[in-house]
C-alpha positions as CSV (number, residue, x, y, z in Angstrom):
1,M,0.0,0.0,0.0
2,T,1.3,3.4,-0.9
3,G,1.6,6.0,1.8
4,K,0.1,9.5,1.7
5,I,3.4,11.2,0.9
6,E,4.3,8.7,-1.9
7,A,0.7,9.2,-3.3
8,R,1.2,12.9,-3.3
9,L,4.5,12.6,-5.1
10,A,2.9,10.4,-7.7
11,E,0.0,13.0,-8.1
12,L,2.7,15.6,-8.7
13,G,4.5,13.4,-11.2
14,V,7.6,13.3,-9.0
15,T,9.9,10.3,-8.9
16,L,12.5,10.5,-6.1
17,P,16.0,9.4,-7.0
18,E,17.7,6.7,-5.1
19,A,19.4,8.1,-1.9
20,P,22.8,9.3,-3.1
21,A,25.9,7.8,-1.5
22,P,28.2,10.0,0.5
23,A,31.0,11.6,-1.5
24,A,33.5,11.7,1.4
25,N,34.0,10.5,5.0
26,Y,30.5,11.1,6.4
27,V,27.1,9.4,6.7
28,P,24.1,10.5,4.7
29,Y,21.9,10.9,7.8
30,V,21.9,10.6,11.6
31,Q,18.8,10.2,13.7
32,V,18.8,11.5,17.3
33,G,15.6,10.9,19.1
34,D,12.8,12.1,16.8
35,L,15.1,14.3,14.8
36,L,16.6,13.2,11.5
37,F,19.6,15.2,10.3
38,V,20.3,14.7,6.6
39,S,23.7,15.7,5.2
40,G,23.9,18.3,2.5
41,Q,22.5,17.1,-0.8
42,I,23.9,18.7,-4.0
43,S,22.0,19.8,-7.1
44,Q,21.8,16.9,-9.6
45,F,19.7,15.3,-12.2
46,P,19.9,11.5,-12.8
47,E,22.3,12.2,-15.7
48,G,24.6,14.4,-13.8
49,M,25.3,17.3,-11.5
50,I,23.7,20.8,-11.9
51,K,26.8,23.0,-12.0
52,G,27.0,26.8,-12.2
53,K,27.3,30.1,-10.3
54,L,24.3,32.2,-9.6
55,G,24.8,35.7,-10.9
56,F,27.3,34.6,-13.5
57,D,26.0,31.7,-15.7
58,M,22.8,30.8,-13.9
59,D,19.6,32.8,-13.2
60,V,17.3,32.6,-10.2
61,T,14.8,30.3,-12.0
62,E,17.6,27.8,-12.9
63,G,18.9,28.0,-9.3
64,A,15.4,27.4,-7.8
65,M,15.1,24.3,-10.1
66,A,18.5,23.1,-8.8
67,A,17.3,23.7,-5.2
68,R,14.2,21.7,-6.0
69,R,16.4,18.8,-7.1
70,C,18.2,19.0,-3.7
71,G,14.9,18.7,-2.0
72,M,14.1,15.5,-3.9
73,S,17.5,14.1,-2.8
74,L,16.7,15.2,0.8
75,L,13.4,13.3,0.7
76,A,15.1,10.3,-0.8
77,Q,17.6,10.2,2.1
78,A,14.7,10.6,4.6
79,R,12.9,7.7,2.9
80,A,16.0,5.6,3.3
81,A,16.4,6.6,6.9
82,C,12.7,5.8,7.6
83,G,12.9,2.3,6.1
84,G,11.1,3.3,3.0
85,D,8.1,4.9,4.8
86,L,8.0,8.7,4.1
87,D,4.8,8.9,6.2
88,R,7.1,8.7,9.2
89,I,8.0,12.3,8.5
90,V,6.2,14.6,11.0
91,R,7.5,17.8,9.6
92,V,10.5,19.6,8.1
93,V,12.2,21.5,10.9
94,K,15.0,23.4,9.3
95,L,16.8,23.8,6.0
96,T,20.3,25.3,5.5
97,G,20.8,26.2,1.8
98,F,24.2,27.1,0.3
99,V,24.1,28.9,-3.1
100,N,27.2,29.0,-5.3
101,S,27.0,32.7,-6.2
102,T,28.9,35.8,-7.2
103,P,29.8,38.4,-4.5
104,D,27.1,40.8,-5.7
105,F,24.3,38.2,-6.1
106,G,21.7,38.7,-3.3
107,D,18.8,36.4,-4.2
108,Q,19.9,33.3,-2.3
109,P,16.5,33.1,-0.6
110,K,14.7,33.1,-3.9
111,V,17.0,30.2,-5.1
112,V,16.4,28.1,-1.9
113,N,12.7,28.7,-2.3
114,G,12.9,26.0,-4.9
115,C,13.4,23.5,-2.1
116,S,11.1,25.2,0.4
117,D,8.2,25.4,-2.1
118,F,8.8,21.7,-3.1
119,F,8.5,20.6,0.6
120,V,5.3,22.6,1.1
121,E,3.9,21.3,-2.2
122,V,4.5,17.7,-1.1
123,L,4.0,17.9,2.7
124,G,1.6,20.8,3.1
125,D,1.9,22.6,6.4
126,A,4.3,19.9,7.6
127,G,6.7,21.1,4.9
128,R,7.0,24.6,6.4
129,H,10.3,25.1,8.2
130,S,12.8,27.5,9.6
131,R,15.7,28.2,7.2
132,S,19.0,29.8,6.3
133,A,20.0,30.7,2.7
134,V,23.6,31.8,2.3
135,S,26.1,32.5,-0.4
136,A,29.1,30.3,-1.0
137,S,32.0,31.3,-3.3
138,S,32.2,27.7,-4.4
139,L,30.6,24.4,-3.7
140,P,31.8,20.8,-4.1
141,F,32.2,19.7,-7.7
142,G,31.1,23.2,-8.9
143,V,27.4,22.5,-8.2
144,A,25.0,25.4,-8.0
145,V,23.2,24.5,-4.7
146,E,23.7,22.3,-1.7
147,I,21.0,22.0,1.0
148,E,20.9,20.1,4.3
149,A,17.8,19.4,6.4
150,I,16.5,18.4,9.8
151,F,13.2,16.4,9.8
152,Q,11.1,15.4,12.8
153,V,10.1,11.8,12.4
154,R,8.0,9.2,14.3
């Protein structure tokens, strides 16, 4: 039987990727009590990474799409941590978004909205969260966006 969150993803036409493997010496998630800390997920499509620098070779719309892809990977990690049951997610508690951007680019919040809007679209009010959206002069592999999350789970 498909859970409510999986059904909502299907309704939206969203297929989550497999939970990406860590790229270095860390684990993809850690659960402490009812909090699930998911390591930063980079912007990527199944065929490869979404690279670029906001304010140079990417615009806000492209950046928000990259952030949405980070949100999909974050949910994929949460699904793996929850034994395949996304309905164990109670709410998204916090996001921290890093945007690869030029020194004069100031729309990091609009970029990270791609992930925030995705979570609200999928989870409703449980997707609303606290958040930071900051600039980075570079990100791993030259990706455009990296986002980490804290979920409350049951």
